[in-house]
C-alpha positions in Angstrom: 49.9 -12.9 -11.9 51.4 -16.3 -13.0 53.7 -16.1 -16.0 52.3 -18.0 -19.0 55.0 -20.1 -20.7 55.0 -21.8 -24.1 53.8 -25.4 -23.9 50.7 -27.6 -23.8 47.8 -26.8 -21.5 44.6 -28.6 -20.7 41.4 -26.5 -20.6 39.2 -27.2 -17.6 36.6 -28.7 -20.0 39.3 -31.1 -21.4 40.6 -29.6 -24.7 44.3 -29.4 -25.3 46.0 -26.2 -26.5 49.5 -25.1 -27.4 50.6 -21.6 -26.2 52.5 -20.1 -29.2 53.4 -16.7 -27.6 52.5 -14.0 -25.2 51.9 -10.7 -27.0 51.1 -7.2 -25.8 47.8 -5.4 -26.6 48.7 -2.4 -28.7 46.5 0.1 -26.7 46.6 -1.2 -23.1 50.0 -3.1 -23.1 48.0 -5.9 -21.4 49.6 -9.4 -21.9 47.6 -11.5 -24.4 48.1 -15.3 -24.8 48.3 -16.5 -28.4 47.4 -20.2 -28.5 46.2 -22.9 -30.9 43.9 -25.9 -30.6 45.4 -29.4 -30.6 42.2 -30.9 -31.9 39.8 -30.4 -34.8 38.0 -27.1 -34.4 36.0 -25.8 -37.3 35.6 -22.3 -35.8 39.3 -21.4 -35.6 42.7 -23.0 -35.0 44.4 -19.9 -33.4 42.9 -18.0 -30.5 43.9 -15.1 -28.2 42.9 -14.4 -24.6 44.0 -11.9 -22.0 46.6 -13.5 -19.7 44.5 -12.4 -16.7 41.6 -14.6 -18.1 44.1 -17.4 -19.0 45.3 -17.6 -15.4 42.0 -17.2 -13.6 40.0 -19.8 -11.7 36.5 -20.7 -12.8 33.6 -22.6 -11.2 33.3 -26.1 -12.6 31.1 -28.9 -11.2 30.9 -27.1 -7.8 34.7 -26.4 -7.5 37.0 -23.6 -8.3 39.6 -24.8 -10.8 42.2 -23.3 -13.1 40.9 -22.4 -16.5 44.1 -23.8 -18.1 46.6 -26.3 -16.5 50.1 -26.6 -17.8 50.9 -30.1 -19.0 54.3 -30.0 -20.8 56.8 -27.9 -22.7 56.3 -29.7 -26.0 
């Protein structure tokens, strides 16, 4: 699995997110990505997602694309 590093990522639907940290799930020891929206989101500013989902490819407009693409370290 690709290592998730801190920085800015673009979601395949276009939103920008900042990875704050990679944590461990307390029961399974699975890597969990802690990230925040870099846009106005009324639902929540901070989110978590299993690293396995963060790194997976998804079907979008007939193509398989990365769910998140690294943009920069800032």
